[in-house]
C-alpha positions as CSV (number, residue, x, y, z in Angstrom):
1,X,-22.2,-10.5,10.9
2,X,-21.5,-13.9,9.3
3,X,-24.7,-13.3,7.3
4,X,-23.3,-10.2,5.7
5,X,-20.1,-11.9,4.8
6,X,-22.0,-14.8,3.3
7,X,-24.1,-12.4,1.2
8,X,-20.9,-10.8,-0.1
9,X,-19.4,-14.2,-0.9
10,X,-22.5,-15.3,-2.7
11,X,-22.8,-12.1,-4.6
12,X,-19.1,-12.0,-5.7
13,X,-17.9,-15.6,-5.8
14,X,-14.2,-16.2,-6.4
15,X,-13.1,-12.8,-5.1
16,X,-11.0,-14.3,-2.3
17,X,-8.8,-11.3,-1.7
18,X,-11.8,-9.0,-1.3
19,X,-13.5,-11.5,1.0
20,X,-10.4,-11.7,3.1
21,X,-10.1,-8.0,3.5
22,X,-13.8,-7.6,4.4
23,X,-13.7,-10.5,6.9
24,X,-10.8,-9.0,8.7
25,X,-12.7,-5.7,9.2
26,X,-16.0,-7.3,10.1
27,X,-14.5,-9.4,12.8
28,X,-13.0,-6.4,14.5
29,X,-15.8,-3.8,14.3
30,X,-18.5,-6.0,15.9
31,X,-18.2,-4.1,19.2
32,X,-18.7,-0.8,17.4
33,X,-22.0,-2.1,15.8
34,X,-23.1,-3.4,19.2
35,X,-22.5,0.0,20.8
36,X,-24.1,2.0,18.0
37,X,-27.3,0.2,16.9
38,X,-28.1,3.1,14.5
39,X,-25.2,1.7,12.3
40,X,-27.1,-1.5,11.8
41,X,-30.4,0.3,11.2
42,X,-28.7,2.3,8.5
43,X,-27.1,-0.8,6.9
44,X,-23.7,0.9,7.0
45,X,-21.8,-2.4,6.7
46,X,-23.7,-3.4,3.6
47,X,-23.1,0.0,2.1
48,X,-19.4,0.4,2.9
49,X,-18.5,-3.0,1.4
50,X,-20.2,-2.2,-1.9
51,X,-18.3,0.1,-4.3
52,X,-20.0,3.3,-5.2
53,X,-18.8,2.7,-8.8
54,X,-16.9,0.0,-10.7
55,X,-15.5,0.9,-14.0
56,X,-14.0,-1.7,-16.4
57,X,-12.9,-1.0,-19.9
58,X,-10.9,-2.3,-22.9
59,X,-7.4,-1.0,-23.4
60,X,-6.2,-1.6,-27.0
61,X,-2.6,-0.6,-27.8
62,X,0.1,-1.3,-30.4
63,X,3.4,-3.0,-29.6
64,X,6.7,-2.1,-31.3
65,X,6.1,-4.9,-33.9
66,X,2.9,-3.2,-35.1
67,X,0.7,-5.9,-33.4
68,X,-2.4,-4.8,-31.6
69,X,-2.6,-5.9,-28.0
70,X,-5.7,-5.7,-25.7
71,X,-5.7,-5.4,-21.9
72,X,-8.3,-4.7,-19.3
73,X,-8.5,-1.5,-17.4
74,X,-10.3,-1.0,-14.1
75,X,-11.1,1.8,-11.6
76,X,-12.9,1.0,-8.3
77,X,-14.4,4.1,-6.8
78,X,-15.2,2.6,-3.4
79,X,-16.2,5.4,-1.0
80,X,-16.3,9.2,-1.2
81,X,-17.8,10.0,2.2
82,X,-14.9,12.1,3.4
83,X,-13.4,13.3,0.1
84,X,-12.5,12.5,-3.5
85,X,-11.6,9.0,-4.3
86,X,-7.9,8.5,-3.8
87,X,-5.8,5.4,-4.5
88,X,-3.1,4.0,-6.8
89,X,-3.1,2.4,-10.2
90,X,-1.4,-1.0,-10.4
91,X,-0.1,-2.5,-13.7
92,X,0.6,-6.1,-13.2
93,X,-0.5,-9.4,-14.8
94,X,-2.2,-10.5,-11.5
95,X,-4.6,-7.5,-11.5
96,X,-8.3,-8.5,-11.4
97,X,-11.5,-7.3,-9.9
98,X,-11.0,-9.1,-6.6
99,X,-7.5,-7.6,-5.9
100,X,-8.5,-4.1,-6.9
101,X,-11.7,-4.3,-4.7
102,X,-9.7,-5.5,-1.7
103,X,-7.1,-2.7,-2.3
104,X,-9.9,-0.1,-2.7
105,X,-11.7,-1.3,0.5
106,X,-8.4,-1.1,2.5
107,X,-7.7,2.3,1.0
108,X,-11.0,3.7,2.4
109,X,-9.8,3.1,6.0
110,X,-6.2,3.9,5.3
111,X,-7.1,7.4,4.0
112,X,-9.5,8.0,6.9
113,X,-6.7,7.4,9.3
114,X,-4.5,10.1,7.7
115,X,-7.1,12.7,8.9
116,X,-6.8,14.2,5.3
117,X,-10.1,14.6,3.3
118,X,-9.7,11.7,0.9
119,X,-12.1,8.9,0.0
120,X,-10.9,5.5,-1.2
121,X,-10.4,4.0,-4.6
122,X,-8.0,1.8,-6.6
123,X,-7.5,0.9,-10.2
124,X,-5.1,-0.5,-12.8
125,X,-4.7,-3.1,-15.5
126,X,-3.4,-6.6,-16.2
127,X,-0.8,-5.0,-18.5
128,X,2.8,-5.9,-17.5
129,X,5.3,-3.0,-18.1
130,X,8.2,-5.3,-17.4
131,X,10.1,-6.0,-20.6
132,X,8.2,-3.4,-22.5
133,X,10.0,-0.5,-24.3
134,X,9.3,3.1,-23.2
135,X,7.3,3.6,-26.4
136,X,5.1,0.6,-25.7
137,X,4.5,1.8,-22.2
138,X,3.6,5.2,-23.5
139,X,1.2,3.9,-26.0
140,X,-0.5,1.7,-23.4
141,X,-0.7,4.6,-20.9
142,X,-2.2,6.9,-23.5
143,X,-4.9,4.3,-24.4
144,X,-5.6,3.6,-20.8
145,X,-6.0,7.3,-20.0
146,X,-8.2,8.0,-23.0
147,X,-11.0,6.1,-21.1
148,X,-10.0,6.7,-17.5
149,X,-10.0,10.5,-18.1
150,X,-13.8,10.5,-18.3
151,X,-14.1,9.3,-14.7
152,X,-11.4,11.2,-12.8
153,X,-10.5,14.8,-11.8
154,X,-8.9,16.8,-9.0
155,X,-12.2,17.0,-7.1
156,X,-13.6,13.6,-8.1
157,X,-11.0,10.9,-8.2
158,X,-7.2,11.4,-7.9
159,X,-5.2,8.2,-8.9
160,X,-1.5,7.7,-8.0
161,X,1.1,5.0,-8.7
162,X,1.4,1.5,-7.3
163,X,3.1,-1.7,-8.4
164,X,4.2,-1.2,-12.1
165,X,3.3,2.5,-12.1
166,X,6.2,4.8,-11.3
167,X,7.3,8.2,-12.4
168,X,7.5,7.1,-16.1
169,X,4.0,5.8,-16.2
170,X,2.5,8.7,-14.2
171,X,4.2,11.1,-16.7
172,X,2.6,9.4,-19.7
173,X,-0.8,9.2,-18.0
174,X,-0.7,12.9,-16.9
175,X,0.4,14.0,-20.4
176,X,-2.6,12.3,-22.0
177,X,-5.0,13.6,-19.4
178,X,-3.8,17.2,-19.9
179,X,-4.2,16.8,-23.7
180,X,-7.7,15.3,-23.5
181,X,-9.0,17.7,-20.9
182,X,-7.1,20.8,-21.9
183,X,-6.2,21.6,-18.3
184,X,-3.3,21.4,-15.9
185,X,-4.6,20.2,-12.6
186,X,-3.6,17.9,-9.7
187,X,-5.4,15.0,-11.1
188,X,-2.6,12.5,-10.5
189,X,-0.1,12.3,-7.6
190,X,3.4,10.9,-7.7
191,X,4.3,13.4,-10.5
192,X,7.9,14.5,-11.1
193,X,9.1,17.5,-9.1
194,X,9.4,19.8,-12.1
195,X,5.7,19.7,-12.9
196,X,3.7,19.5,-9.7
197,X,5.2,16.6,-7.7
198,X,6.0,16.7,-4.0
199,X,9.3,16.1,-2.3
200,X,9.3,12.9,-0.2
201,X,6.4,11.4,-2.2
202,X,8.5,8.5,-3.6
203,X,10.0,7.9,-0.2
204,X,6.7,8.3,1.8
205,X,5.3,4.7,2.1
206,X,8.7,3.2,3.1
207,X,9.5,6.1,5.4
208,X,6.1,5.9,7.0
209,X,6.3,2.2,7.8
210,X,9.6,2.8,9.6
211,X,8.2,5.8,11.5
212,X,5.2,3.7,12.6
213,X,7.6,0.9,13.7
214,X,9.6,3.4,15.7
215,X,6.4,4.6,17.4
216,X,5.5,1.1,18.4
217,X,8.9,0.4,19.8
218,X,8.8,3.6,21.8
219,X,5.8,2.1,23.7
220,X,8.3,-0.4,25.1
221,X,11.1,2.1,25.6
222,X,13.1,0.8,22.6
223,X,14.4,2.3,19.3
224,X,15.3,0.9,15.9
225,X,19.0,1.6,16.6
226,X,21.0,-1.6,16.4
227,X,18.0,-3.7,15.3
228,X,18.4,-6.3,12.6
229,X,15.6,-6.1,10.0
230,X,14.2,-8.3,7.2
231,X,12.7,-6.4,4.3
232,X,10.9,-8.0,1.4
233,X,10.5,-6.5,-2.1
234,X,13.0,-4.3,-4.0
235,X,10.8,-1.7,-5.4
236,X,9.9,1.8,-4.3
237,X,8.5,0.9,-0.8
238,X,11.3,-1.6,0.0
239,X,14.1,0.8,-1.1
240,X,12.9,3.7,1.0
241,X,12.1,1.4,4.0
242,X,15.8,0.4,3.9
243,X,17.0,4.0,3.5
244,X,15.1,5.2,6.5
245,X,16.1,2.1,8.6
246,X,19.8,2.8,7.8
247,X,19.3,6.4,8.8
248,X,17.8,5.3,12.1
249,X,20.7,3.0,12.9
250,X,19.1,-0.4,12.0
251,X,20.7,-3.1,9.9
252,X,18.8,-4.5,6.9
253,X,19.9,-8.0,5.7
254,X,17.3,-9.0,3.0
255,X,15.6,-7.8,-0.2
256,X,13.7,-9.7,-2.8
257,X,11.8,-9.7,-6.1
258,X,9.6,-12.3,-7.8
259,X,12.7,-14.3,-8.8
260,X,14.1,-14.8,-5.3
261,X,15.8,-12.9,-2.4
262,X,19.3,-11.9,-1.2
263,X,20.6,-12.3,2.3
264,X,23.5,-10.0,3.2
265,X,24.7,-10.8,6.8
266,X,27.0,-7.7,6.8
267,X,24.0,-5.4,6.2
268,X,22.8,-3.4,3.2
269,X,24.6,0.0,3.6
270,X,24.0,3.3,1.7
271,X,26.4,2.3,-1.1
272,X,24.7,-1.1,-1.6
273,X,21.2,0.5,-1.5
274,X,22.2,3.0,-4.3
275,X,23.3,0.0,-6.4
276,X,19.8,-1.6,-5.8
277,X,18.1,1.7,-6.8
278,X,20.1,1.8,-10.1
279,X,19.5,-1.9,-10.7
280,X,15.7,-1.8,-10.2
281,X,14.8,1.8,-11.2
282,X,17.0,2.4,-14.1
283,X,18.2,-0.9,-15.5
284,X,15.1,-2.8,-14.4
285,X,17.2,-5.8,-13.5
286,X,16.8,-8.7,-11.1
287,X,17.8,-8.8,-7.5
288,X,20.0,-11.8,-8.2
289,X,22.5,-9.4,-9.7
290,X,23.2,-8.0,-6.2
291,X,25.4,-11.1,-5.4
292,X,27.5,-10.5,-8.6
293,X,28.4,-7.1,-7.1
294,X,28.6,-8.1,-3.4
295,X,29.9,-11.6,-3.3
296,X,29.6,-12.0,0.5
297,X,25.8,-12.1,0.1
298,X,23.7,-15.1,-0.7
299,X,20.9,-15.3,-3.4
300,X,18.1,-17.9,-3.0
301,X,15.9,-18.5,-6.0
302,X,12.1,-18.4,-5.4
303,X,10.6,-21.9,-4.9
304,X,6.8,-22.0,-5.2
305,X,6.7,-25.6,-4.1
306,X,7.6,-24.6,-0.5
307,X,4.8,-23.7,2.0
308,X,7.0,-21.0,3.5
309,X,9.3,-18.2,2.3
310,X,12.9,-18.7,3.5
311,X,13.4,-14.9,3.5
312,X,11.4,-14.9,6.8
313,X,13.5,-17.6,8.3
314,X,16.5,-15.5,9.4
315,X,17.5,-14.2,12.8
316,X,16.2,-10.6,13.2
317,X,14.3,-8.2,15.4
318,X,11.9,-6.5,12.9
319,X,10.2,-7.5,9.7
320,X,9.0,-5.1,7.0
321,X,6.9,-7.0,4.4
322,X,7.0,-4.6,1.4
323,X,6.3,-6.8,-1.6
324,X,2.7,-8.0,-2.1
325,X,-0.4,-9.5,-0.5
326,X,-0.3,-12.7,1.5
327,X,3.4,-13.1,1.4
328,X,3.6,-14.1,5.1
329,X,1.9,-17.4,5.7
330,X,1.2,-19.2,9.0
331,X,4.4,-21.1,8.8
332,X,6.3,-17.9,8.0
333,X,4.8,-16.2,11.1
334,X,6.1,-19.0,13.3
335,X,9.5,-18.8,11.7
336,X,9.6,-15.1,12.3
337,X,8.7,-15.5,16.0
338,X,11.2,-18.4,16.5
339,X,13.9,-16.2,15.0
340,X,13.3,-13.4,17.5
341,X,11.1,-11.0,15.6
342,X,9.3,-8.5,17.9
343,X,8.0,-6.0,15.3
344,X,6.1,-6.5,12.0
345,X,5.3,-3.3,10.1
346,X,3.5,-3.8,6.8
347,X,4.7,-1.7,3.9
348,X,2.7,-3.7,1.4
349,X,-1.1,-4.1,1.4
350,X,-2.4,-7.1,3.4
351,X,0.9,-9.0,3.1
352,X,0.1,-11.3,6.1
353,X,-2.5,-14.1,5.8
354,X,-5.3,-14.1,8.5
355,X,-3.6,-17.1,10.1
356,X,-0.3,-15.2,10.4
357,X,-2.0,-12.2,11.8
358,X,-3.7,-14.3,14.5
359,X,-0.3,-15.7,15.5
360,X,1.2,-12.2,15.7
361,X,-1.6,-11.0,17.9
362,X,-1.6,-14.1,20.1
363,X,2.2,-13.8,20.7
364,X,1.8,-10.1,21.4
365,X,4.1,-9.1,18.6
366,X,4.1,-5.4,17.8
367,X,2.0,-5.9,14.6
368,X,1.1,-2.9,12.4
369,X,-1.4,-3.6,9.6
370,X,-0.8,-2.1,6.2
371,X,-3.8,0.3,6.4
372,X,-2.0,2.0,9.3
373,X,1.7,1.4,8.7
374,X,1.8,2.1,5.0
375,X,-0.5,5.1,5.1
376,X,2.5,7.5,4.6
377,X,2.3,7.1,0.9
378,X,-1.3,8.3,0.5
379,X,-0.7,10.9,3.2
380,X,2.0,12.6,1.2
381,X,-0.2,12.2,-1.9
382,X,-2.7,14.3,0.0
383,X,0.0,16.8,0.8
384,X,0.8,16.9,-3.0
385,X,-2.8,17.6,-3.7
386,X,-2.8,20.5,-1.3
387,X,0.4,21.9,-2.8
388,X,-1.1,21.6,-6.3
389,X,-4.3,23.4,-5.2
390,X,-2.2,26.3,-3.8
391,X,0.3,26.3,-6.6
392,X,3.2,26.0,-4.1
393,X,6.0,23.5,-3.3
394,X,7.0,22.8,0.3
395,X,10.6,22.0,1.1
396,X,11.7,18.5,1.9
397,X,12.1,19.1,5.6
398,X,8.5,20.4,5.9
399,X,7.0,17.5,4.0
400,X,9.0,14.9,6.0
401,X,8.0,16.6,9.2
402,X,4.4,16.5,8.3
403,X,4.7,12.9,7.3
404,X,6.3,11.9,10.6
405,X,3.6,13.9,12.4
406,X,0.8,12.1,10.5
407,X,2.3,8.7,11.2
408,X,2.6,9.6,14.9
409,X,-1.0,10.6,15.0
410,X,-2.1,7.4,13.2
411,X,-0.2,5.4,15.7
412,X,-1.9,7.2,18.6
413,X,-5.4,7.0,16.9
414,X,-5.0,3.2,16.6
415,X,-4.0,2.8,20.2
416,X,-6.8,5.0,21.5
417,X,-9.5,3.2,19.4
418,X,-8.2,-0.2,20.5
419,X,-8.2,0.8,24.2
420,X,-11.7,2.3,23.9
421,X,-13.1,-1.1,22.7
422,X,-11.1,-3.2,25.3
423,X,-8.4,-4.3,22.8
424,X,-5.3,-2.5,24.2
425,X,-2.3,-2.7,22.0
426,X,-4.1,-4.3,19.1
427,X,-3.2,-2.0,16.2
428,X,-5.2,-4.0,13.7
429,X,-8.4,-3.6,15.7
430,X,-7.6,0.1,16.4
431,X,-7.0,0.9,12.7
432,X,-10.2,-0.9,11.6
433,X,-12.3,0.7,14.3
434,X,-11.0,4.3,13.9
435,X,-11.2,4.2,10.1
436,X,-14.7,2.6,10.1
437,X,-16.2,5.0,12.6
438,X,-14.9,8.1,10.8
439,X,-16.2,7.0,7.4
440,X,-19.5,5.7,8.6
441,X,-20.3,8.9,10.6
442,X,-19.6,10.9,7.4
443,X,-21.9,8.6,5.5
444,X,-24.7,9.0,8.0
445,X,-24.3,12.8,8.0
446,X,-24.8,12.8,4.2
447,X,-28.0,10.7,4.2
448,X,-28.9,7.7,2.1
449,X,-26.8,8.4,-1.0
């Protein structure tokens, strides 16, 4: 097993996020390989860690001053054993091959857990939509899609949104795809409701992480009602995590963005959440403005010189990391436990470092890895694809009911897989094993391709 990881590290040096994601999976699926020697014979691990296709391209666009700018575009088509590639597009300065390969690799297992027929992929650009005008974003998206359109389609690869790619960007991308291909198909998910989008899609990732947390608590005869919760981020995932937590009777006391975080001891209620939605989604402002409106709250500016994040150092019962990868360090994990945290449900992708995860597992915290807890977003994307194919639109209650059912099934699948391999209650092992087995069996059925 260590030989495989070493080969990957030698072949792709410097891709630390990808190496981290692969190492986490390799360490948990060893019992599966031991029980199924045909997997080793067929080199499934070597195959599943190598993308089927990596697309990288130049994206030239013109800013409002008439100056030509150039960014890089990517699409990682990781694995299509159980369906078309499916995964978001991320527009952020941090985007590089390593981050997108880790996200695509995680997406393969996440999509498998939903039980929907979707393979795994991810893409994006180092373009930063923050501070850009609508026209600049439109010109960039049109240039980006002029190349990406060659490689995607409703039965091939169906991108969605991610960090930096919301309804505005999806609209521009879809419009250009439609023009270039002369067809109206479900090639992108996260579309607006008026032209093929699904109800509950914007809410799905946040709602799903809360539903998963509720299922974990139910195994200990507890509920979210009355629980104090820490939530990081202030974007789509964080907003709807807070919305569902409020609905289920919990109290949320934190939100954050790259500039810092707010702590509201009284709790973020529906009125305060609506302010955050307007602030972040319409005005595209900073979370620090929250304290100007609600003076009882406290804003703490981000300090990169610290080896911990003070957001995770408040008294609470549950934590919902919903911002970005590796935001919970080893020290943060100890701070969370010392402050009474009993549940960690990951709304972001790989937000906990390996050291933090080991601490959660060692202390028997109810820990839900992102590939399980945040699978609600891609699950409803799959439901959007189904609605597009049938040219119908399901009501909100039906989509939400299907989402909750999917999250309940994912939770049980993780528990069953963990128990089968003598790791009872270990959701990380269960998620990795269940996703791995489903994808690998499909690969073997399809031969050496």
